[in-house]
C-alpha positions in Angstrom: 150.9 56.3 26.0 149.5 59.8 24.8 147.1 60.1 28.0 145.8 63.0 29.7 148.1 64.4 32.2 145.6 64.0 35.1 145.2 60.3 34.1 149.0 59.8 34.1 149.4 61.4 37.4 146.6 59.2 38.9 148.1 56.1 37.3 151.5 56.8 38.9 149.8 57.4 42.3 148.1 54.1 42.0 151.3 52.2 41.3 150.4 51.6 37.6 153.9 51.9 36.0 153.8 49.2 33.4 151.0 47.9 31.2 149.8 44.3 31.1 150.0 42.4 27.9 146.3 43.0 27.2 146.7 46.7 27.9 149.8 47.2 25.6 148.1 45.2 22.8 144.6 46.9 23.0 144.9 50.5 24.3 146.8 52.1 21.3 144.1 50.7 18.9 141.2 52.0 21.3 142.9 55.5 21.6 143.1 55.7 18.0 139.3 55.2 17.6 139.3 51.6 16.2 136.8 48.9 17.2 138.6 46.2 19.2 138.0 42.7 20.0 140.2 41.6 23.0 140.6 38.0 24.3 142.3 37.5 27.7 141.7 35.7 30.9 140.2 37.4 34.0 142.6 39.3 36.0 144.7 40.4 33.0 143.9 44.1 33.3 141.1 44.6 30.7 139.1 46.8 32.9 141.8 49.3 33.2 142.5 49.0 29.5 139.1 50.1 28.4 138.4 52.4 31.4 141.6 54.5 30.1 140.1 54.5 26.7 136.8 55.7 27.9 138.3 58.4 30.0 140.7 59.6 27.5 138.1 60.6 25.0 135.5 61.7 27.6 134.4 65.4 27.3 133.4 66.2 30.9 131.9 69.6 29.9 129.3 67.6 28.1 127.2 66.3 30.7 125.6 63.7 28.6 125.9 59.8 28.4 129.0 59.3 26.4 129.9 55.6 27.2 127.9 52.6 27.9 129.5 49.4 29.5 127.4 46.0 29.4 128.2 43.5 32.1 126.7 40.0 32.6 126.3 40.4 36.3 125.7 43.0 38.9 128.9 42.3 40.8 131.1 42.8 37.5 129.2 45.9 36.7 130.0 47.4 40.3 133.4 46.2 40.1 133.9 48.0 36.8 132.2 51.2 37.9 134.5 51.3 41.1 137.6 50.6 38.9 136.5 53.5 36.4 136.1 55.9 39.4 139.4 55.0 40.7 141.1 55.7 37.2 139.1 58.9 37.0 140.2 60.3 40.4 142.2 63.0 38.8 139.3 64.4 36.6 136.8 66.7 38.3 133.1 66.5 38.1 132.9 63.2 36.4 129.8 60.9 37.1 130.0 57.4 36.8 126.6 55.4 37.3 125.9 51.8 37.7 122.3 50.6 36.5 121.8 46.9 37.4 118.7 44.6 37.7 117.8 43.3 41.3 117.6 46.8 42.8 114.7 49.2 42.6 114.4 51.2 39.3 113.1 54.3 41.0 116.5 55.7 42.5 118.0 54.8 39.1 115.4 57.2 37.3 116.4 59.9 39.7 120.0 59.4 39.1 119.5 59.5 35.3 117.6 62.7 35.7 120.7 64.3 37.2 122.8 63.2 34.3 125.9 61.0 34.0 129.0 60.5 31.6 129.6 56.8 31.8 126.9 54.3 32.4 127.8 50.5 33.4 124.9 48.0 33.7 123.5 44.7 33.0 121.6 44.2 29.7 118.1 43.6 31.1 118.0 46.8 33.1 120.0 49.0 30.4 117.2 47.7 27.9 114.4 48.7 30.5 115.9 52.3 30.6 116.4 52.8 27.0 112.6 51.7 26.2 111.4 54.0 29.0 113.5 57.0 27.6 115.2 57.5 30.9 118.5 56.5 29.4 119.3 58.8 26.4 122.0 57.5 24.1 122.1 60.3 21.5 125.4 61.6 22.6 127.0 58.0 23.2 130.4 57.6 21.4 131.6 54.2 22.7 129.9 50.9 23.6 131.9 48.3 25.6 130.7 44.5 25.8 132.6 43.1 28.8 132.9 39.4 29.5 130.7 39.1 26.3 130.8 35.2 26.2 129.2 35.0 29.6 126.4 37.5 28.5 125.6 35.1 25.8 125.8 32.0 28.0 123.4 33.7 30.5 121.0 34.4 27.7 121.5 38.1 27.3 121.9 37.9 23.5 118.4 39.3 22.7 118.7 42.2 25.2 122.1 43.1 23.9 120.7 43.1 20.4 117.8 45.2 21.3 120.2 47.8 23.1 122.6 47.9 20.0 119.6 48.9 17.8 118.9 51.9 19.9 122.4 53.3 19.9 124.0 55.7 17.4 125.5 53.8 14.5 128.5 56.0 14.6 130.3 54.7 17.7 133.4 53.0 18.8 132.6 49.3 19.9 135.1 47.4 22.3 134.3 43.7 23.0 136.2 41.8 25.8 135.9 38.2 26.3 137.7 35.4 28.1 136.7 32.9 25.4 135.9 33.3 21.9 133.2 31.0 20.8 131.0 30.9 17.6 128.4 33.2 19.2 131.1 36.0 19.9 132.3 35.7 16.2 128.7 36.1 15.0 128.2 39.2 17.3 131.5 40.8 16.1 130.7 40.3 12.5 127.5 42.5 12.5 128.0 45.0 15.5 131.7 46.0 14.7 133.4 47.6 11.8 136.8 46.2 10.7 137.9 45.5 14.5 141.4 44.9 15.5 141.5 41.6 17.1 143.8 41.0 20.0 144.3 37.7 21.8 146.6 37.1 24.6 147.8 33.6 25.4 145.6 32.2 28.3 148.1 29.6 29.3 149.0 29.6 33.0 152.6 29.6 34.3 153.4 26.3 35.8 155.8 28.1 38.1 153.0 29.8 39.9 150.0 27.6 39.6 150.6 24.1 41.0 147.8 21.9 39.2 146.9 18.6 40.4 144.4 15.8 39.7 142.8 13.7 42.3 140.7 10.7 41.7 137.6 10.1 43.8 135.2 7.3 44.2 132.0 9.2 44.7 130.6 12.4 45.8 131.1 11.5 49.6 134.7 11.2 48.7 134.8 14.4 46.9 133.6 16.2 50.1 136.1 14.4 52.3 139.0 15.4 49.9 138.0 19.0 50.1 137.9 18.9 53.8 141.4 17.3 53.9 142.7 19.8 51.4 141.5 22.8 53.5 143.2 21.2 56.6 146.5 20.5 54.8 147.0 23.8 53.1 145.1 26.1 55.5 144.3 28.7 52.7 142.7 32.1 54.0 141.0 32.0 50.7 139.8 29.0 48.8 137.5 28.9 45.8 135.4 25.7 45.0 133.9 25.4 41.7 130.7 23.3 41.1 128.9 22.8 37.6 125.3 23.1 39.1 123.5 25.4 41.3 122.2 22.5 43.4 125.8 21.2 44.1 127.0 24.7 45.2 124.3 24.6 48.0 125.0 21.0 49.1 128.7 21.3 49.0 128.7 24.7 51.0 126.6 23.0 53.7 128.8 20.0 53.9 131.9 22.3 54.4 130.1 24.4 56.9 129.2 21.5 58.9 132.7 20.6 59.0 133.3 23.8 60.8 134.6 26.1 58.1 133.4 29.7 57.4 131.6 29.2 54.0 129.8 31.4 51.3 127.7 30.0 48.5 127.4 32.0 45.3 124.5 31.1 42.8 121.9 32.7 40.8 119.1 32.4 43.6 120.7 35.0 46.1 119.0 38.5 46.4 121.2 41.4 45.9 122.1 42.0 49.5 123.0 38.5 49.9 125.2 38.3 47.0 126.8 41.6 47.9 127.6 40.5 51.4 128.9 37.0 50.2 131.3 38.6 47.9 132.5 41.1 50.2 133.2 38.8 53.0 135.2 36.5 50.7 137.2 39.6 49.6 137.8 40.7 53.1 139.1 37.4 54.1 136.3 36.9 56.7 134.9 33.9 54.7 137.4 31.2 54.1 135.6 29.3 51.3 133.5 30.5 48.6 131.5 27.6 46.5 130.3 28.9 43.3 129.1 28.2 39.8 131.2 29.6 36.8 128.5 32.0 35.9 128.1 33.3 39.4 131.8 33.7 40.0 132.5 35.5 36.5 133.9 38.9 37.2 134.9 38.0 40.9 137.5 40.5 42.0 139.7 38.8 44.6 143.3 39.2 44.2 144.7 36.5 46.7 142.9 33.4 46.2 145.3 30.8 47.3 143.5 27.6 46.4 141.2 26.6 43.8 139.3 23.2 43.9 137.2 21.8 41.1 134.5 19.7 42.8 133.7 18.6 39.3 135.9 19.3 36.1 134.5 22.0 33.8 132.4 21.0 30.9 134.6 23.2 28.7 138.5 23.4 28.7 138.6 27.1 28.3 136.4 27.3 31.5 138.9 25.1 33.3 141.6 27.5 32.4 139.4 30.5 33.5 138.9 28.8 36.9 142.4 27.9 37.8 143.4 31.4 36.8 141.6 32.7 39.9 144.6 31.8 41.9 148.4 32.9 41.6 147.7 36.4 40.6 150.2 39.3 40.8 153.1 36.8 40.7 152.0 34.9 43.8 151.8 31.3 43.9 148.8 29.1 44.0 147.3 25.5 44.0 144.6 24.2 41.8 143.2 20.7 42.4 140.5 18.9 40.0 138.6 15.8 41.6 137.4 13.2 39.0 135.8 9.9 39.0 136.4 7.2 36.4 133.3 8.3 34.2 135.3 11.6 33.9 138.4 10.3 32.4 137.6 11.8 28.9 137.6 15.2 30.5 141.0 14.5 32.2 142.4 13.6 28.8 141.1 16.7 27.1 142.8 19.0 30.1 146.0 17.1 29.5 145.8 17.6 25.7 145.3 21.3 26.2 148.2 21.5 28.6 150.5 19.5 26.4 151.6 17.3 29.2 150.2 14.9 31.9 148.9 16.7 35.1 150.4 15.6 38.2 148.4 13.4 40.7 147.9 15.1 44.1 150.7 14.1 46.6 149.8 12.1 49.6 148.3 14.5 52.1 149.6 14.6 55.8 148.3 11.8 58.1 146.0 12.5 61.2 143.9 15.1 59.5 140.9 13.3 60.6 141.9 14.5 64.2 142.2 18.1 63.1 139.8 20.8 63.6 138.6 23.5 61.2 140.1 27.1 61.6 138.7 30.4 61.6 139.4 33.2 58.9 141.7 35.9 59.9 139.3 38.9 59.5 135.7 39.8 60.1 133.5 42.0 58.2 131.8 45.1 59.6 128.8 46.9 58.0 128.4 50.7 58.6 125.3 52.5 57.7 125.7 55.2 55.0 127.8 55.1 51.8 128.3 57.0 48.7 125.0 58.7 48.9 126.4 60.4 52.2 129.7 60.9 50.3 131.7 58.5 52.5 135.0 57.4 51.3 137.3 54.7 52.4 139.8 57.3 53.7 137.0 58.5 55.8 136.3 55.1 57.4 140.1 54.4 58.0 140.3 57.8 59.8 137.5 57.0 62.1 138.7 53.6 63.0 142.2 54.7 63.8 141.2 58.0 65.5 141.5 56.6 69.0 144.7 54.8 68.5 143.3 51.4 69.8 143.0 50.2 66.0 146.0 50.8 63.7 146.1 50.8 59.8 147.5 47.3 59.8 144.4 46.1 61.7 142.1 47.1 58.7 141.4 45.2 55.7 139.6 46.1 52.6 137.0 48.8 52.5 133.9 48.5 50.2 131.7 51.5 49.7 128.3 51.0 48.3 125.3 53.3 47.8 123.9 53.2 51.4 126.4 51.2 53.4 130.2 50.5 53.8 131.8 47.1 54.6 135.2 47.1 56.1 137.4 44.1 57.1 139.4 44.2 60.4 141.5 41.6 62.1 139.2 39.0 64.1 141.0 39.9 67.5 140.3 43.7 67.0 136.6 43.3 65.9 135.2 44.5 69.3 137.5 47.4 69.5 136.6 48.4 66.0 132.8 48.2 66.6 133.4 50.4 69.9 135.3 52.9 68.2 132.8 53.3 65.3 129.8 53.3 67.7 131.0 55.8 70.0 132.7 58.1 67.6 131.8 60.1 64.5 132.1 59.3 60.8 132.1 62.5 58.6 130.7 64.3 61.6 127.8 62.1 62.4 127.2 59.1 64.6 126.6 55.7 62.7 125.4 52.4 63.4 127.8 49.5 63.0 127.4 45.6 63.1 129.4 42.6 62.4 127.9 40.3 59.5 
């Protein structure tokens, strides 16, 4: 790729040597200035594809909003913002700003007054800022619609339409989606100009994902099977999908009563709860995450070992998206779908899509009823101070390892937010880590730390 030298050097330092199929298929068209529609499953490298496209054409000297990325959820918007910042590490004085609902608008107004190059946000909040005049789109050259199918599913269609009407007509529009329903086709038809359409086969490799079906008698049987699966396979990270918000809560409570460390992800959580739930799962300090499809869209966890469908998804494309959460980066994973007699048509649809019969779950080991639950390998610590205090992951790692009682291998993922940092540490070293941070200094000042 004919990318800027600073981008290429940074990609090499990040270990990005070969493009994924969606990057190879879409990036050349993006760099040539064409509108692009790209369909590919989650985890295929879409964010890096459009992130590089935005950064390549960015003029840092023009301190104006030049690119806007719309995402369906706050979590996805934060992940996209962090990935673009990572890709932009070699470019000086670039500002990437996330604007999402569920957080106070006042600080966002202040950030916009100071200017930004790339804005990422949810449709409702971006529409608010455009109507207020706090977000000025006159210099915008590129619009990205990320996970566009989920934006429509979540009812953001009118807000997206209102946003597009306020943007310059002369612009590049990039649309990324895991599925390609009629609503997306209609949107493409009237907001894009002769787009290049790229689709990467969403079929999963049977060598990496072991997919099984398991027939159950009723909801109580479903819960018992989930408990037995966790005890039999003992994953550090398991994702359980439910079709409704109500089921998410009841299933999570049942698994918690069985002794597992569980998180629930649904639309009624406030921003802090959602943030902590996702961070703890990514850090492997929560073993099981129970979620709806909408809440889990954009989930950025690279090592989910087990996916369990408490119910089969209503749509076969959604099923493909679910099981694709496991077996990433060449690793192996297991996906188990539970079903009752009344769901046999859904099973037939899955097998028709796969082109073959899906195996029945093998018999699980005996004596699972006598086994007890297990604790996750990590815990998550929360540290006061974040991006506003210019704290970086390297600062946290340096503070943790400064005394020698904690090594680099004891430290997991580090997530930096505006006002706080979350860091995963091995469960056995949690007390040492808290003592080290509480008695030492982080960027020259004392900080408060607690386990969440």
